[in-house]
ZADREN-839340 format. One line per 10 residues: number of its first residue (from 1); their letters; for each residue x, y, z of N, C-alpha, C. Coordinates in nm, 4 decimals, padded with zeros to 6 digits. Last residue first. Example, Ala and Ser with C-alpha at 12.3 -4.5 7.8 and 13.67 -1.06 7.14 Angstrom:
BEGIN
2 = sa = 01.2850:-00.2250:00.7080:01.3670:-00.1060:00.7140:01.2900:00.0030:00.7870; 01.3190:-00.5690:00.7800:01.2300:-00.4500:00.7800:01.3200:-00.3300:00.7800
This chain:
BEGIN
277 = dlhglvrlla = 09.0475:10.0004:05.0266:09.1469:10.0154:05.1498:09.2032:10.1481:05.1969; 08.9789:10.0326:04.7795:08.8923:10.0918:04.8717:08.9556:10.0874:04.9985; 09.1732:09.9046:04.6168:09.1651:10.0551:04.6122:09.0692:10.1089:04.7109; 09.0925:09.6414:04.6806:09.2087:09.6886:04.7365:09.2370:09.8493:04.7318; 08.8602:09.6053:04.5440:08.8449:09.6217:04.6882:08.9783:09.6584:04.7376; 08.9807:09.6069:04.2760:08.8872:09.6990:04.3359:08.8598:09.7247:04.4800; 09.0979:09.3688:04.2994:09.1750:09.4855:04.2867:09.0996:09.6254:04.3171; 08.8954:09.1859:04.3406:08.9977:09.1989:04.4371:09.0649:09.3300:04.4151; 08.7763:09.1964:04.0929:08.6916:09.2459:04.2112:08.7930:09.2730:04.3181; 08.9779:09.1234:03.9333:08.9117:09.2445:03.9009:08.8453:09.2837:04.0217
267 = tpayrfevtg = 09.0160:08.8396:04.0053:09.1299:08.9398:04.0483:09.0600:09.0756:04.0247; 08.7105:08.7006:04.1454:08.8125:08.7290:04.0511:08.9115:08.8405:04.0730; 08.6742:08.4564:04.3797:08.6525:08.6192:04.3537:08.7662:08.6529:04.2887; 08.4589:08.1824:04.4430:08.5734:08.2309:04.3732:08.5535:08.3717:04.3521; 08.3755:07.9702:04.7560:08.3394:08.0890:04.6387:08.4789:08.1378:04.5791; 08.2430:07.7021:04.9380:08.3426:07.7919:04.8491:08.2874:07.8808:04.7618; 08.1984:07.4653:05.1916:08.1600:07.5871:05.1031:08.2698:07.6432:05.0237; 08.1199:07.1292:05.2372:08.1970:07.2380:05.2290:08.1650:07.3483:05.1618; 07.9172:06.8781:05.3546:07.9159:06.9798:05.2649:08.0275:07.0834:05.3169; 07.8667:06.6964:05.5638:07.9086:06.6505:05.4245:07.9314:06.7409:05.3294
257 = tagpevpgiw = 07.5387:06.7594:05.7110:07.6738:06.7367:05.7129:07.7126:06.7118:05.5838; 07.2874:07.0286:05.6840:07.3389:06.8725:05.6712:07.4949:06.8779:05.6655; 07.3052:07.2740:05.9325:07.2572:07.2199:05.8069:07.3194:07.0828:05.8253; 07.4223:07.5959:06.0572:07.3589:07.4774:06.0760:07.2916:07.3923:05.9536; 07.6985:07.7160:05.8772:07.5771:07.7403:05.9352:07.5294:07.5896:05.9659; 07.9488:07.5917:05.7792:07.9593:07.6657:05.8878:07.8153:07.6982:05.9572; 07.9075:07.2291:05.6841:07.8938:07.3807:05.6544:07.9033:07.4562:05.7815; 08.1204:06.9556:05.8148:07.9925:07.0192:05.7552:08.0157:07.1690:05.7252; 08.2587:06.6415:05.8943:08.2905:06.7769:05.8203:08.1524:06.8527:05.7873; 08.2962:06.4705:06.2013:08.2288:06.4853:06.0753:08.2585:06.6311:06.0206
247 = tssgehvrvw = 08.3253:06.1830:06.4055:08.4132:06.3026:06.3646:08.3481:06.3439:06.2081; 08.1667:05.9914:06.6713:08.1942:06.0518:06.5220:08.2770:06.1526:06.5130; 07.9594:05.7981:06.8638:08.0975:05.8473:06.8657:08.1086:05.8697:06.7257; 07.7150:05.6827:06.8347:07.7050:05.8262:06.8575:07.8592:05.8823:06.8430; 07.7871:05.3888:07.0098:07.7399:05.4435:06.9089:07.7196:05.5925:06.9411; 08.1024:05.3872:07.2222:07.9632:05.3529:07.2049:07.9213:05.4150:07.0630; 08.3690:05.2410:07.3485:08.3480:05.3507:07.2353:08.2094:05.3240:07.1814; 08.4856:05.0953:07.6184:08.3841:05.1041:07.5230:08.3807:05.2226:07.4582; 08.7443:04.9292:07.7813:08.6745:05.0318:07.7539:08.5819:04.9877:07.6399; 08.9117:04.7746:08.1017:08.8057:04.7435:07.9608:08.7509:04.8995:07.9220
237 = gneflvetgv = 09.2273:04.6968:08.1991:09.0710:04.7003:08.2142:09.0117:04.6848:08.0928; 09.5206:04.7944:08.1296:09.4421:04.7243:08.2676:09.3092:04.7371:08.2729; 09.4984:05.0625:07.9204:09.5848:04.9706:07.9924:09.5178:04.9027:08.1356; 09.4926:05.2599:07.6189:09.4636:05.2152:07.7394:09.5335:05.0871:07.8074; 09.4148:05.4759:07.3510:09.5173:05.4312:07.4405:09.4759:05.4037:07.5766; 09.3104:05.5215:07.0439:09.2709:05.4861:07.1763:09.3998:05.4353:07.2576; 09.2037:05.7651:06.7983:09.3016:05.6984:06.8705:09.2721:05.6554:07.0194; 09.1055:05.8604:06.4809:09.0631:05.8168:06.6033:09.1774:05.7397:06.6663; 09.0844:06.0936:06.1896:09.1609:05.9939:06.2939:09.0902:05.9538:06.4096; 09.0469:06.1983:05.8783:08.9732:06.1914:06.0182:09.0301:06.0557:06.0953
227 = vfamaptegq = 09.1401:06.3998:05.6139:09.1710:06.2708:05.6888:09.1322:06.2700:05.8382; 09.0706:06.5565:05.3104:09.0398:06.5500:05.4555:09.0717:06.4079:05.4981; 09.1670:06.7710:05.0450:09.1576:06.6456:05.1231:09.1576:06.6510:05.2750; 09.0469:06.9430:04.7582:09.0427:06.9476:04.9033:09.0772:06.8158:04.9626; 09.1359:07.1119:04.4625:09.1109:06.9803:04.5381:09.1302:06.9805:04.6772; 09.0761:07.3150:04.1794:09.1204:07.2982:04.3073:09.0828:07.1603:04.3807; 09.1744:07.3474:03.8674:09.0552:07.2646:03.9458:09.1113:07.2307:04.0947; 09.2141:07.6327:03.6347:09.2522:07.5374:03.7363:09.1496:07.4678:03.8176; 09.0842:07.8229:03.4722:09.0996:07.6861:03.4388:09.1403:07.5900:03.5286; 09.2939:08.1004:03.6036:09.1616:08.0383:03.5108:09.1877:07.9095:03.4497
217 = rvaisgefvq = 09.4238:08.0296:03.9123:09.4304:08.0775:03.7722:09.3231:08.0253:03.7016; 09.4231:08.1213:04.2636:09.3978:08.0190:04.1503:09.4161:08.0760:04.0070; 09.5269:08.1381:04.6000:09.5297:08.1918:04.4703:09.5097:08.0794:04.3692; 09.3164:08.0488:04.8799:09.4268:08.0338:04.8006:09.4309:08.0957:04.6462; 09.1764:08.0764:05.2028:09.1889:08.1116:05.0737:09.3147:08.0818:05.0066; 08.9526:08.0147:05.4872:09.0918:08.0344:05.4176:09.0519:08.0646:05.2700; 08.8407:07.8751:05.8011:08.8315:07.9626:05.6605:08.9467:08.0151:05.6119; 08.6704:07.6553:06.0241:08.7887:07.7109:05.9502:08.7526:07.7757:05.8166; 08.5253:07.6233:06.3259:08.4948:07.6614:06.2049:08.6519:07.6954:06.1524; 08.4625:07.3395:06.5551:08.5331:07.4602:06.5436:08.5281:07.4991:06.3948
207 = sasadqdarc = 08.3699:07.1650:06.8383:08.3261:07.1910:06.7055:08.4152:07.3187:06.6983; 08.3110:06.8724:07.0561:08.3793:06.9925:07.0264:08.3562:07.0272:06.8873; 08.2089:06.6609:07.3389:08.1729:06.7101:07.1991:08.2716:06.8169:07.1874; 08.1560:06.3498:07.5309:08.2347:06.4784:07.4934:08.2009:06.5351:07.3573; 08.0509:06.1836:07.7785:07.9964:06.2292:07.6354:08.0480:06.3578:07.6513; 08.0471:05.9105:07.9896:08.1215:05.9943:07.9325:08.0692:06.0542:07.7904; 07.9312:05.7075:08.1603:07.8482:05.7924:08.0778:07.9345:05.9122:08.0322; 08.2278:05.6111:08.3142:08.0897:05.5891:08.3021:08.0067:05.7047:08.2365; 08.5172:05.7003:08.1052:08.4354:05.6724:08.2485:08.3170:05.6636:08.1972; 08.7708:05.7329:07.9417:08.6637:05.6325:07.9353:08.5973:05.5981:08.0764
197 = avgvlprlip = 08.8986:06.0535:07.8794:08.8974:05.9377:07.9792:08.7659:05.8578:07.9609; 09.0464:06.1892:07.6096:08.9196:06.2006:07.6799:08.9013:06.0565:07.7620; 09.2547:06.3055:07.4600:09.2798:06.2568:07.5882:09.1526:06.2318:07.6766; 09.1013:06.5443:07.2771:09.2344:06.4979:07.3161:09.2260:06.4275:07.4455; 08.9287:06.6659:07.0168:08.9054:06.5772:07.1466:09.0413:06.5153:07.1673; 09.0026:06.7796:06.7737:08.8943:06.8168:06.8495:08.8837:06.7764:06.9942; 09.2812:06.8959:06.6593:09.2419:06.7671:06.7394:09.1263:06.7918:06.8339; 09.3316:07.0423:06.3437:09.2549:07.0376:06.4652:09.2655:06.9013:06.5221; 09.4983:07.0088:06.1337:09.4500:07.1296:06.1543:09.3819:07.1313:06.3074; 09.8030:06.7859:06.1921:09.6373:06.7992:06.1952:09.6134:06.9477:06.2132
187 = tqfgpadfps = 10.0416:06.7587:05.9663:09.9956:06.8194:06.0898:09.8703:06.8306:06.0990; 10.0731:06.6994:05.6994:10.1030:06.6222:05.7999:10.0645:06.6371:05.9337; 10.0153:06.9581:05.5582:09.9078:06.8454:05.5647:09.9428:06.7482:05.6591; 10.2097:07.1453:05.5132:10.1370:07.1419:05.6203:10.0219:07.0270:05.6460; 10.1412:07.1594:05.1625:10.2436:07.2022:05.2667:10.1432:07.1962:05.4230; 10.0082:06.8713:05.0050:10.0060:07.0148:05.0358:10.0786:07.0487:05.1578; 09.9738:06.6102:04.9400:10.1175:06.6630:04.9493:10.1147:06.8091:04.9715; 09.7149:06.5812:04.9260:09.7835:06.5158:05.0373:09.9180:06.5376:05.0397; 09.6434:06.6943:04.6821:09.6333:06.7933:04.8226:09.6808:06.7269:04.9318; 09.8882:06.6799:04.4473:09.7870:06.6292:04.5224:09.7709:06.6881:04.6521
177 = akaadavlgf = 09.8976:06.8752:04.1387:09.9571:06.8467:04.2623:09.8503:06.7775:04.3329; 09.7859:06.9163:03.8684:09.9439:06.9513:03.9209:09.9928:06.8937:04.0224; 09.5393:06.8677:03.8880:09.6029:06.8085:03.7714:09.7610:06.8355:03.7962; 09.4302:07.0149:04.0932:09.4493:06.8704:04.1142:09.5383:06.8092:04.0015; 09.5324:07.3318:04.1815:09.5089:07.2493:04.0650:09.5464:07.1168:04.0819; 09.5564:07.4342:04.4236:09.5076:07.5012:04.3375:09.4653:07.4227:04.2288; 09.5101:07.2233:04.7310:09.5896:07.2598:04.6373:09.5084:07.3504:04.5260; 09.4990:07.1613:05.0780:09.4566:07.2096:04.9666:09.5368:07.2548:04.8326; 09.4202:06.9315:05.3549:09.5214:06.9737:05.2392:09.4435:07.0254:05.1397; 09.4059:06.8333:05.6935:09.3435:06.8776:05.5918:09.4586:06.9482:05.4850
167 = nvstsvlsld = 09.3266:06.6073:05.9688:09.4296:06.6828:05.8869:09.3534:06.7368:05.7520; 09.1991:06.5813:06.2776:09.1678:06.5983:06.1337:09.2744:06.6647:06.0566; 09.1217:06.3646:06.5646:09.2118:06.4499:06.4805:09.1393:06.4538:06.3265; 09.0600:06.2286:06.9011:09.0184:06.2397:06.7679:09.1160:06.3644:06.6731; 09.1275:05.9870:07.1485:09.1438:06.1327:07.0902:09.1036:06.1104:06.9476; 09.0900:05.8456:07.4880:09.0625:05.8548:07.3412:09.0698:05.9772:07.2687; 09.2479:05.6642:07.7427:09.2392:05.7835:07.6663:09.2000:05.7616:07.5229; 09.2920:05.5011:08.0337:09.2055:05.5013:07.9065:09.1726:05.6254:07.8410; 09.4586:05.3135:08.2809:09.4656:05.4203:08.1742:09.3719:05.3922:08.0624; 09.3171:05.1408:08.4215:09.4159:05.2162:08.5038:09.4713:05.3290:08.4336
157 = aqgdlvlrss = 08.9633:05.1346:08.3579:09.0924:05.0839:08.3460:09.1990:05.2041:08.4193; 08.6497:05.1179:08.2489:08.7284:05.1028:08.3851:08.8546:05.0519:08.3613; 08.3997:05.2773:08.0627:08.5039:05.1944:08.0940:08.5656:05.2133:08.2292; 08.2719:05.4530:07.7879:08.2388:05.4100:07.9130:08.3549:05.3069:07.9399; 08.1516:05.7615:07.5667:08.2531:05.6405:07.6146:08.2009:05.5885:07.7424; 08.1162:05.9046:07.2740:08.0345:05.8569:07.3938:08.1179:05.7300:07.4619; 08.2415:06.2261:07.1456:08.2976:06.0821:07.1952:08.1842:06.0324:07.2938; 08.2488:06.4011:06.8370:08.1845:06.3505:06.9679:08.2251:06.2278:07.0004; 08.3236:06.6997:06.6457:08.3737:06.5457:06.7046:08.2904:06.5269:06.8419; 08.3495:06.9022:06.3506:08.3044:06.8581:06.4813:08.3275:06.7141:06.5298
147 = vrfryflrgs = 08.4561:07.1746:06.1453:08.4801:07.0259:06.1967:08.4139:07.0016:06.3302; 08.3263:07.3466:05.9028:08.3173:07.3401:06.0257:08.3654:07.1795:06.0518; 08.4481:07.5575:05.6468:08.3840:07.4604:05.6910:08.4013:07.4390:05.8136; 08.5264:07.7451:05.3444:08.5023:07.7506:05.5002:08.4332:07.6281:05.5274; 08.7068:07.9466:05.1045:08.6434:07.8277:05.1347:08.6221:07.8382:05.2959; 08.8058:08.1045:04.8043:08.7819:08.1407:04.9392:08.6895:08.0109:04.9833; 09.0228:08.1366:04.5481:08.9387:08.0662:04.6090:08.9197:08.0773:04.7575; 09.1088:08.4297:04.3494:09.1465:08.3558:04.4715:09.0078:08.2700:04.4976; 09.1901:08.4719:04.0066:09.1504:08.5243:04.1440:09.1994:08.4442:04.2393; 09.0935:08.4014:03.6984:09.1908:08.4087:03.7792:09.1565:08.4872:03.8982
137 = erapplvavs = 08.7765:08.2488:03.6328:08.8646:08.3502:03.6123:08.9725:08.3285:03.7179; 08.6643:08.0050:03.6479:08.6348:08.0674:03.5451:08.7274:08.1731:03.5140; 08.8175:07.7052:03.7957:08.8008:07.8487:03.8216:08.7718:07.9255:03.6744; 08.6272:07.4071:03.8039:08.7197:07.4797:03.7627:08.7113:07.6332:03.7858; 08.4884:07.2588:04.1115:08.4623:07.3218:03.9581:08.5738:07.4033:03.9203; 08.6854:07.0749:04.3045:08.5950:07.1690:04.2987:08.5842:07.2074:04.1635; 08.6903:06.7478:04.4461:08.7295:06.8181:04.3752:08.6442:06.9347:04.3133; 08.7777:06.5907:04.7722:08.6675:06.6858:04.6982:08.7229:06.7623:04.6002; 08.8407:06.3058:04.9387:08.8969:06.3990:04.8493:08.7778:06.4747:04.7770; 08.8973:06.1393:05.2613:08.7884:06.1912:05.1613:08.8605:06.2989:05.0780
127 = awnrswslpg = 08.9705:05.8744:05.4785:09.0129:06.0074:05.3908:08.8936:06.0294:05.3028; 09.0510:05.7804:05.8018:08.9753:05.7612:05.6803:08.9851:05.8755:05.6002; 09.2440:05.5631:06.0370:09.2218:05.6965:05.9647:09.1324:05.6834:05.8458; 09.3070:05.4516:06.3734:09.2689:05.4250:06.2487:09.2251:05.5729:06.1636; 09.4687:05.2822:06.6391:09.4586:05.4054:06.5714:09.4232:05.3725:06.4206; 09.5394:05.1646:06.9770:09.4573:05.1460:06.8321:09.4663:05.2767:06.7747; 09.7575:05.0470:07.2200:09.7010:05.1458:07.1535:09.6497:05.1165:07.0238; 09.8327:04.9347:07.5695:09.7923:04.9241:07.4216:09.7332:05.0543:07.3653; 10.0949:05.0036:07.8154:09.9610:05.0357:07.7412:09.9370:04.9740:07.6001; 10.2583:04.6945:07.9400:10.2530:04.8437:07.8952:10.1311:04.8656:07.8373
117 = dgrtppdyls = 10.2495:04.4311:07.9973:10.3553:04.4605:07.8907:10.3434:04.6146:07.8513; 10.0476:04.2917:08.1824:10.1522:04.3547:08.2257:10.2799:04.4025:08.1154; 09.8306:04.0878:08.1986:09.9260:04.0926:08.0755:10.0747:04.1711:08.1251; 09.6810:04.0391:08.3879:09.7890:03.9802:08.4160:09.8746:04.0068:08.2822; 09.4472:04.2217:08.3432:09.5419:04.2628:08.4320:09.6678:04.1967:08.4544; 09.3719:04.2250:07.9871:09.3701:04.1448:08.1151:09.4833:04.2086:08.2143; 09.1804:04.4524:07.8418:09.3253:04.4202:07.8578:09.3366:04.3577:07.9960; 08.9381:04.4933:07.5840:08.9795:04.4494:07.7132:09.1142:04.4202:07.7195; 08.7003:04.6979:07.4188:08.8354:04.6350:07.4142:08.8638:04.6091:07.5535; 08.5007:04.8106:07.1390:08.4964:04.7126:07.2850:08.6171:04.6394:07.3023
107 = atvrvagdpa = 08.3853:05.0880:06.9472:08.4991:04.9820:06.9923:08.4678:04.9298:07.1220; 08.3054:05.2848:06.6753:08.2735:05.1966:06.8063:08.3959:05.1008:06.8353; 08.2568:05.5562:06.4790:08.3440:05.4720:06.5159:08.2674:05.3961:06.6778; 08.1835:05.7371:06.1761:08.1227:05.6874:06.2910:08.2254:05.5505:06.3542; 08.2574:06.0193:06.0049:08.3221:05.8924:06.0302:08.2714:05.8403:06.1599; 08.0841:06.2142:05.7465:08.0833:06.1828:05.9009:08.1686:06.0277:05.8818; 07.9959:06.3173:05.4973:08.0974:06.3841:05.5764:08.1318:06.3251:05.7217; 07.8177:06.1661:05.3726:07.7489:06.2699:05.4723:07.8646:06.3386:05.5409; 07.8236:05.9317:05.2065:07.8548:06.0767:05.1613:07.7968:06.1891:05.2548; 07.9233:05.6473:05.4270:07.8087:05.7371:05.3360:07.8672:05.8758:05.2986
97 = sassklgstg = 08.0396:05.3351:05.5400:08.0709:05.4891:05.4830:07.9390:05.5463:05.3944; 07.9346:05.1651:05.7938:07.9482:05.1736:05.6366:07.9592:05.3216:05.5960; 08.0930:05.2117:06.1165:08.0004:05.1569:06.0059:08.0139:05.1919:05.8727; 08.4070:05.0630:06.2369:08.3367:05.1908:06.1689:08.2242:05.1486:06.0951; 08.5957:04.9656:06.5276:08.5208:04.9680:06.4035:08.4515:05.0794:06.3621; 08.8908:04.9027:06.6750:08.8135:05.0239:06.6383:08.7345:04.9812:06.5024; 09.0220:04.6653:06.6900:08.9323:04.6935:06.7823:08.8487:04.8122:06.7729; 09.1170:04.5209:06.3669:09.1098:04.6448:06.4614:09.0161:04.6177:06.5691; 09.2512:04.2837:06.2496:09.1158:04.2815:06.3133:09.1079:04.3952:06.4117; 09.5230:04.3296:06.1917:09.4336:04.2725:06.0823:09.2984:04.2741:06.1301
87 = rdgapavdrv = 09.6489:04.2654:06.5201:09.6705:04.3382:06.4026:09.5958:04.2360:06.2800; 09.6404:04.1788:06.7775:09.5135:04.1901:06.7082:09.5179:04.2483:06.5628; 09.8928:04.1351:06.8622:09.8047:04.0305:06.8710:09.6770:04.0336:06.7674; 10.0029:04.3917:06.8195:10.0659:04.3021:06.7329:09.9402:04.1754:06.7345; 09.7417:04.6657:06.8137:09.8523:04.5995:06.8846:09.8953:04.4713:06.8112; 09.6951:04.8544:06.5121:09.6553:04.7804:06.6460:09.7698:04.7124:06.6893; 09.6219:05.0887:06.2812:09.7084:05.0157:06.3396:09.6692:04.9673:06.4495; 09.5252:05.1563:05.9566:09.4732:05.0686:06.0593:09.5871:05.0221:06.1423; 09.4110:05.3760:05.6971:09.5073:05.3200:05.7902:09.4625:05.2651:05.9208; 09.1969:05.4363:05.5514:09.3229:05.4209:05.4579:09.4325:05.3836:05.5643
77 = ptfaplrqpq = 08.8458:05.4104:05.4660:08.9589:05.3634:05.5510:09.0624:05.3629:05.4759; 08.6967:05.6835:05.3185:08.7415:05.5577:05.2937:08.8573:05.5209:05.3802; 08.3826:05.8876:05.3168:08.5173:05.8668:05.3721:08.5637:05.7151:05.3475; 08.2235:05.9647:05.0245:08.2218:05.9169:05.1503:08.3494:05.8956:05.1907; 08.2843:06.3162:04.8954:08.2699:06.1779:04.8720:08.2771:06.0961:05.0176; 08.1215:06.6315:04.9956:08.2283:06.5407:05.0206:08.2059:06.3905:04.9690; 07.9832:06.8833:04.8049:07.9658:06.7575:04.8680:08.0896:06.6786:04.8811; 07.9778:07.2197:04.8177:08.0488:07.1003:04.7604:08.0321:06.9870:04.8370; 07.7789:07.5249:04.7649:07.8188:07.3905:04.8569:07.8971:07.2801:04.7652; 07.8870:07.8580:04.7595:07.8443:07.7285:04.6712:07.8913:07.6029:04.7768
67 = wtrlwaqlss = 07.7256:08.1213:04.9156:07.8582:08.0398:04.9212:07.8055:07.9211:04.8335; 07.6150:08.4408:04.9521:07.6269:08.3318:04.8659:07.7510:08.2433:04.8748; 07.6284:08.6900:05.0651:07.5831:08.5886:05.1338:07.5672:08.4639:05.0657; 07.7852:08.8355:04.8690:07.8349:08.8220:05.0019:07.7774:08.7063:05.0759; 07.6034:08.8614:04.6919:07.7154:08.8041:04.6523:07.7789:08.7580:04.7774; 07.4092:09.0272:04.8177:07.3558:08.9000:04.7820:07.4760:08.8193:04.7611; 07.5431:09.2538:04.8252:07.4814:09.2038:04.9469:07.4477:09.0480:04.9283; 07.5828:09.3304:04.5688:07.6972:09.2922:04.6653:07.6558:09.2046:04.7617; 07.3326:09.3831:04.4866:07.3946:09.2715:04.4334:07.4967:09.2206:04.5144; 07.2462:09.6028:04.6564:07.1727:09.4674:04.6643:07.2547:09.3399:04.6073
57 = qvrdfsdglg = 07.4407:09.7919:04.5736:07.4140:09.7495:04.6883:07.3554:09.6192:04.7109; 07.3571:09.8224:04.2899:07.4992:09.7656:04.3240:07.4824:09.7088:04.4799; 07.1039:09.9133:04.3250:07.1168:09.7788:04.2582:07.2590:09.7244:04.2616; 07.1013:10.1423:04.4684:07.0386:10.0062:04.5331:07.0815:09.8995:04.4619; 07.2115:10.3631:04.3539:07.3048:10.2681:04.4048:07.2350:10.1441:04.4619; 07.0141:10.4253:04.0474:07.0473:10.4638:04.1913:07.1504:10.3575:04.2323; 07.0817:10.5529:03.7071:07.0502:10.4486:03.8064:07.0773:10.4910:03.9452; 06.9547:10.8798:03.6190:07.0561:10.7811:03.6333:07.0123:10.6693:03.7305; 06.7548:11.0705:03.5800:06.8436:11.0988:03.6897:06.9743:10.9984:03.7155; 06.5654:11.0439:03.3877:06.7146:11.0644:03.3382:06.7956:11.1170:03.4474
47 = rrpatddtva = 06.2631:11.2069:03.4617:06.3308:11.0993:03.4252:06.4780:11.1422:03.3899; 06.0176:11.3081:03.7009:06.1280:11.3442:03.6185:06.2022:11.2116:03.5820; 05.6670:11.2174:03.6963:05.8122:11.2400:03.7687:05.9066:11.2561:03.6664; 05.4149:11.4804:03.6295:05.4989:11.3618:03.5864:05.6309:11.3571:03.6666; 05.2697:11.7057:03.6908:05.3037:11.5991:03.8093:05.3926:11.4868:03.7773; 05.1923:11.9713:03.5774:05.3000:11.8893:03.5315:05.3379:11.8245:03.6542; 05.0111:12.2009:03.6513:04.9668:12.0565:03.6342:05.0669:11.9476:03.6060; 05.1729:12.4268:03.8706:05.1407:12.3676:03.7606:05.0798:12.2183:03.7648; 05.2645:12.5336:04.1133:05.1329:12.4797:04.1264:05.0796:12.4323:03.9702; 05.4988:12.6119:04.1120:05.4931:12.4913:04.1499:05.3523:12.4395:04.1583
37 = npldeildvp = 05.5928:12.7479:03.7824:05.5369:12.7583:03.9166:05.5345:12.6071:03.9580; 05.9004:12.6667:03.5558:05.7527:12.6678:03.5952:05.7044:12.6913:03.7611; 06.1566:12.8987:03.5288:06.1002:12.7624:03.5927:05.9613:12.7870:03.5975; 06.2601:13.1424:03.4709:06.1891:13.1016:03.3718:06.1190:12.9570:03.4005; 06.4259:13.2144:03.6747:06.2952:13.2771:03.6677:06.2070:13.2315:03.5508; 06.6629:13.0717:03.6208:06.5545:13.0323:03.7339:06.4287:13.0954:03.7281; 06.7587:13.2001:03.3924:06.7145:13.0639:03.3684:06.6085:13.0207:03.5090; 06.8433:13.4464:03.5013:06.7317:13.4337:03.4000:06.6754:13.3150:03.3680; 07.0337:13.3679:03.7117:06.8943:13.4239:03.7496:06.7887:13.4154:03.6295; 07.2382:13.1556:03.7627:07.1690:13.1946:03.6343:07.0401:13.2540:03.6676
27 = lheassaara = 07.4867:13.2825:04.0097:07.3587:13.2136:03.9843:07.2980:13.2660:03.8218; 07.8110:13.2092:04.0698:07.7261:13.2795:03.9865:07.5934:13.2203:03.9584; 07.9624:13.0123:04.1851:07.8749:13.0929:04.2881:07.7728:13.1756:04.2014; 08.1341:12.9598:03.9841:08.0306:12.8614:04.0242:07.9467:12.9099:04.1287; 08.2685:13.1853:03.9466:08.2110:13.1272:03.8467:08.1051:13.0446:03.8877; 08.4239:13.2053:04.1938:08.3132:13.3297:04.1484:08.2424:13.2696:04.0391; 08.5622:12.9719:04.1795:08.4831:12.9978:04.2807:08.3632:13.0954:04.2307; 08.7589:13.0559:03.9718:08.6697:12.9217:03.9503:08.5478:12.9515:04.0300; 08.8736:13.3038:04.0863:08.7953:13.2994:03.9562:08.6870:13.1837:03.9212; 08.9951:13.1532:04.2934:08.9091:13.2594:04.3394:08.8237:13.2882:04.2041
17 = drvgradrld = 09.1774:12.9895:04.1504:09.0726:12.9175:04.2451:08.9909:13.0241:04.2635; 09.3727:13.1736:04.0449:09.2755:13.0943:03.9693:09.1539:13.0487:04.0263; 09.4607:13.3279:04.2712:09.3860:13.3949:04.1655:09.3023:13.2936:04.0964; 09.5947:13.0831:04.3739:09.4803:13.1532:04.4471:09.4003:13.2295:04.3688; 09.7870:13.0436:04.1919:09.6865:12.9516:04.2233:09.5696:13.0113:04.2856; 09.9342:13.2476:04.2169:09.8736:13.2311:04.1056:09.7607:13.1232:04.1016; 10.0503:13.2171:04.4880:09.9424:13.3483:04.4383:09.8641:13.3178:04.3274; 10.1777:13.0200:04.4616:10.0679:12.9869:04.5449:09.9610:13.1099:04.5025; 10.4083:13.1217:04.3298:10.3247:13.0263:04.2621:10.2032:13.0216:04.3220; 10.4981:13.4571:04.3927:10.4837:13.3169:04.4395:10.3666:13.2454:04.3669
7 = tvpaism = 10.5268:13.6660:04.2428:10.6293:13.6330:04.3246:10.6172:13.4923:04.3663; 10.4595:13.7810:03.9280:10.4022:13.6912:04.0337:10.5187:13.6022:04.1249; 10.4998:14.1185:03.8326:10.5512:13.9865:03.8216:10.4743:13.9020:03.9567; 10.2866:14.3150:03.6331:10.3262:14.2637:03.7755:10.3784:14.1613:03.7715; 10.4096:14.4728:03.3563:10.3277:14.3521:03.4142:10.3790:14.3278:03.5507; 10.3222:14.7805:03.2016:10.4068:14.7095:03.2952:10.3317:14.5788:03.3405; 10.3387:14.9709:02.9120:10.2530:14.8822:03.0088:10.3491:14.8008:03.0750
């Protein structure tokens, strides 16, 4: 007896695949002939097909839509810079703070034409810190919020400019670091309104959404810090910053201000999503 040599490994694979295909294509005619006729009285639905994908899909969609709200504590005044003659009694006033994510500012300033010492400037800042619930699992913290600002102004001066700003810091664990020391905190994430002139019936608004994430370990307590600022620069004349002027933090979707949104994504979920890419 002689054995024919296989000259190519691909030939062996081809033979094996052909046999498998032949087996798969073989129809069990005897079993098919024993199936009941379609006109039988057995109308009960078949069981045991397994769970459908609907539950997985609906759970994922619900999870994607769900963000946890986190209220911001009331903003606290932290910095007040004014011309030397007015130091200690800033021309920039703010109403009583409330836990609504807003800082409301008013001002009534006058610079006599005879002063002649150059522009005058005022600058004030307010801060708020939000500590989030501890992470139940290691993974990433995702967050989002909206920054909005409005200036209602009036005035007549050779120079009159009003600006707003927002600084933001985030750390993974408030027990180990302060969000005020977070990298990049010293640079505003946004200057919503820059150099708005104080002219009659001036009303300017701006809004922008921010989203991001940070890696967290199980048990860590993330913290967010916000600093809101308002600056006035003018010379030779008068300016007024009317009620309605404010900067505020709020959710991405329309709703009550004073809330940022967050969600945790565990490492296991992120690993699965990475395999899907």
